[in-house]
KOLTORVO-740893 format. One record per atom (N, C-alpha, C, CB): residue in three letters; x, y, z. Coordinates in pm, whole numbers, padded with zeros to 5 digits, always signed. Glycine has a CB too. Layout:
BEGIN
ALAXYZ
...
END
This chain:
BEGIN
UNK-02598-01677+00330
UNK-02510-01623+00391
UNK-02406-01753+00383
UNK-02560-01563+00530
UNK-02314-01769+00341
UNK-02200-01924+00369
UNK-02115-01907+00415
UNK-02136-02003+00274
UNK-02038-01741+00492
UNK-01968-01724+00581
UNK-01824-01569+00603
UNK-01929-01864+00571
UNK-01816-01475+00657
UNK-01692-01433+00662
UNK-01567-01498+00657
UNK-01690-01382+00744
UNK-01509-01471+00568
UNK-01305-01447+00620
UNK-01200-01361+00621
UNK-01221-01509+00561
UNK-01116-01342+00695
UNK-01086-01215+00750
UNK-00962-01294+00713
UNK-01134-01147+00906
UNK-00824-01232+00683
UNK-00686-01189+00663
UNK-00603-01180+00686
UNK-00660-01142+00652
UNK-00493-01161+00688
UNK-00380-01057+00729
UNK-00274-01114+00614
UNK-00318-01069+00916
UNK-00188-01005+00565
UNK-00077-01070+00473
UNK+00045-00904+00509
UNK-00155-01106+00246
UNK+00158-00938+00497
UNK+00253-00914+00556
UNK+00389-00803+00416
UNK+00290-01083+00623
UNK+00259-00665+00396
UNK+00324-00651+00241
UNK+00529-00612+00256
UNK+00215-00472+00146
UNK+00598-00609+00230
UNK+00691-00573+00223
UNK+00755-00404+00041
UNK+00741-00741+00240
UNK+00749-00274+00142
UNK+00755-00186+00054
UNK+00920-00161+00047
UNK+00662-00065+00092
UNK+00966-00108-00007
UNK+01081-00035-00090
UNK+01078+00159-00120
UNK+01068-00119-00253
UNK+01151+00142-00035
UNK+01116+00322+00007
UNK+01082+00379-00132
UNK+01274+00431+00084
UNK+01193+00365-00262
UNK+01157+00373-00432
UNK+00926+00378-00453
UNK+01257+00150-00526
UNK+00934+00195-00397
UNK+00811+00158-00445
UNK+00672+00215-00359
UNK+00819+00004-00447
UNK+00756+00275-00250
UNK+00650+00356-00211
UNK+00637+00479-00234
UNK+00635+00353-00107
UNK+00705+00559-00292
UNK+00636+00721-00333
UNK+00683+00692-00480
UNK+00717+00900-00243
UNK+00674+00602-00568
UNK+00546+00565-00613
UNK+00412+00493-00593
UNK+00569+00533-00676
UNK+00358+00414-00534
UNK+00299+00465-00500
UNK+00210+00582-00481
UNK+00330+00440-00477
UNK+00247+00589-00335
UNK+00161+00779-00293
UNK+00171+00830-00394
UNK+00232+00909-00178
UNK+00259+00874-00592
UNK+00245+00984-00727
UNK+00166+00876-00755
UNK+00383+01045-00848
UNK+00016+00743-00699
UNK+00040+00678-00765
UNK-00206+00722-00716
UNK+00189+00530-00741
UNK-00184+00777-00619
UNK-00290+00814-00642
UNK-00341+00989-00630
UNK-00348+00727-00564
UNK-00454+00992-00575
UNK-00461+01166-00591
UNK-00475+01215-00513
UNK-00542+01233-00654
UNK-00362+01186-00339
UNK-00376+01209-00247
UNK-00225+01329-00338
UNK-00390+01083-00115
UNK-00064+01239-00398
UNK-00008+01345-00402
UNK+00044+01293-00549
UNK+00087+01388-00276
UNK-00003+01391-00646
UNK-00034+01296-00733
UNK+00110+01385-00872
UNK-00251+01291-00770
UNK+00207+01279-00931
UNK+00295+01370-01047
UNK+00276+01499-01028
UNK+00258+01348-01198
UNK+00209+01548-01051
UNK+00165+01738-01097
UNK+00160+01830-00972
UNK-00020+01763-01173
UNK+00149+01769-00781
UNK+00198+01811-00711
UNK+00396+01895-00640
UNK+00136+01729-00686
UNK+00412+01738-00671
UNK+00532+01828-00676
UNK+00642+01863-00764
UNK+00586+01801-00598
UNK+00574+01838-00942
UNK+00584+01975-01017
UNK+00745+01916-01038
UNK+00546+02154-00915
UNK+00863+01974-00965
UNK+01051+02037-01049
UNK+01075+01980-00889
UNK+01114+02289-01112
UNK+00973+01940-00788
UNK+00990+01897-00680
UNK+01058+01723-00600
UNK+00875+01931-00661
UNK+01008+01614-00721
UNK+00984+01526-00713
UNK+01131+01399-00613
UNK+00937+01525-00855
UNK+01223+01528-00703
UNK+01400+01472-00645
UNK+01390+01459-00494
UNK+01550+01606-00677
UNK+01344+01618-00414
UNK+01341+01637-00271
UNK+01322+01574-00243
UNK+01295+01698-00209
UNK+01144+01510-00270
UNK+01068+01442-00202
UNK+01082+01324-00147
UNK+00991+01438-00250
UNK+01190+01239-00321
UNK+01255+01069-00236
UNK+01373+01073-00104
UNK+01360+00962-00376
UNK+01412+01230-00144
UNK+01559+01292-00047
UNK+01497+01277+00089
UNK+01620+01488-00074
UNK+01387+01324+00088
UNK+01382+01400+00239
UNK+01268+01261+00301
UNK+01291+01617+00237
UNK+01166+01154+00192
UNK+01127+01057+00193
UNK+01240+00888+00288
UNK+01097+01070+00038
UNK+01332+00878+00223
UNK+01430+00801+00209
UNK+01522+00884+00370
UNK+01502+00814+00026
UNK+01585+00966+00376
UNK+01605+01062+00466
UNK+01527+00940+00610
UNK+01513+01241+00411
UNK+01419+01008+00618
UNK+01310+00994+00718
UNK+01265+00840+00747
UNK+01187+01076+00665
UNK+01232+00767+00634
UNK+01165+00641+00697
UNK+01305+00503+00661
UNK+00973+00607+00596
UNK+01429+00587+00592
UNK+01559+00484+00557
UNK+01558+00414+00705
UNK+01736+00574+00510
UNK+01598+00484+00836
UNK+01562+00421+00900
UNK+01535+00372+01064
UNK+01598+00388+00848
UNK+01383+00295+00935
UNK+01260+00222+00996
UNK+01253+00065+00886
UNK+01092+00346+00980
UNK+01315+00097+00780
UNK+01348-00028+00726
UNK+01446-00173+00759
UNK+01382+00017+00635
UNK+01422-00320+00712
UNK+01474-00376+00751
UNK+01497-00394+00600
UNK+01437-00449+00852
UNK+01693-00515+00584
UNK+01688-00484+00437
UNK+01650-00418+00321
UNK+01669-00531+00412
UNK+01615-00251+00412
UNK+01573-00241+00220
UNK+01421-00161+00239
UNK+01541-00454+00112
UNK+01335-00287+00392
UNK+01246-00284+00314
UNK+01159-00216+00438
UNK+01209-00423+00238
UNK+01038-00176+00408
UNK+00928-00152+00517
UNK+00793-00266+00582
UNK+00856-00032+00451
UNK+00815-00323+00653
UNK+00677-00425+00623
UNK+00507-00329+00726
UNK+00735-00646+00729
UNK+00463-00407+00566
UNK+00253-00318+00649
UNK+00190-00434+00667
UNK+00102-00196+00512
UNK+00151-00462+00739
UNK+00055-00583+00754
UNK-00117-00525+00693
UNK+00056-00634+00948
UNK-00156-00565+00618
UNK-00239-00524+00584
UNK-00384-00632+00550
UNK-00178-00454+00496
UNK-00513-00633+00625
UNK-00627-00682+00693
UNK-00775-00707+00496
UNK-00679-00506+00864
UNK-00740-00848+00519
UNK-00888-00865+00470
UNK-00962-00914+00494
UNK-00916-00890+00394
UNK-01108-00931+00445
UNK-01246-00936+00434
UNK-01319-00950+00304
UNK-01288-00832+00489
UNK-01313-01097+00282
UNK-01492-01102+00252
UNK-01650-01257+00314
UNK-01478-01113+00043
UNK-01722-01120+00253
UNK-01823-01284+00314
UNK-01876-01332+00160
UNK-02015-01242+00454
UNK-01881-01444+00199
UNK-01934-01580+00049
UNK-02073-01611+00098
UNK-01823-01777+00036
UNK-02121-01599+00007
UNK-02217-01598+00012
UNK-02351-01710-00158
UNK-02199-01438+00042
UNK-02414-01836-00088
UNK-02460-01919-00207
UNK-02618-01836-00255
UNK-02482-02106-00150
UNK-02695-01861-00398
UNK-02751-01877-00432
UNK-02827-01972-00410
UNK-02721-01857-00486
UNK-03001-02008-00393
UNK-03072-02070-00393
UNK-03083-02135-00551
UNK-03164-02005-00330
UNK-03097-02281-00562
UNK-03117-02357-00695
UNK-03175-02350-00721
UNK-03114-02445-00731
UNK-03182-02323-00951
UNK-03236-02240-01020
UNK-03455-02326-00995
UNK-03126-02242-01207
UNK-03578-02322-00912
UNK-03654-02444-00930
UNK-03667-02543-01149
UNK-03835-02365-00856
END
């Protein structure tokens, strides 16, 4: 084991990007919203819009990886 490394990245979402991401998951695929997609988008904008800065929401994403090295062949 050569070491474990952790880092954080701040990501900025626009609300339509977030809605698209949500639809790309198994949690809320387009078939669930069906004809209510525009209503969902309007509700999402109404609820989250007041929390935006420059039309964006900020999220801090944490990452970690472990680096290992194998021994050289004999």
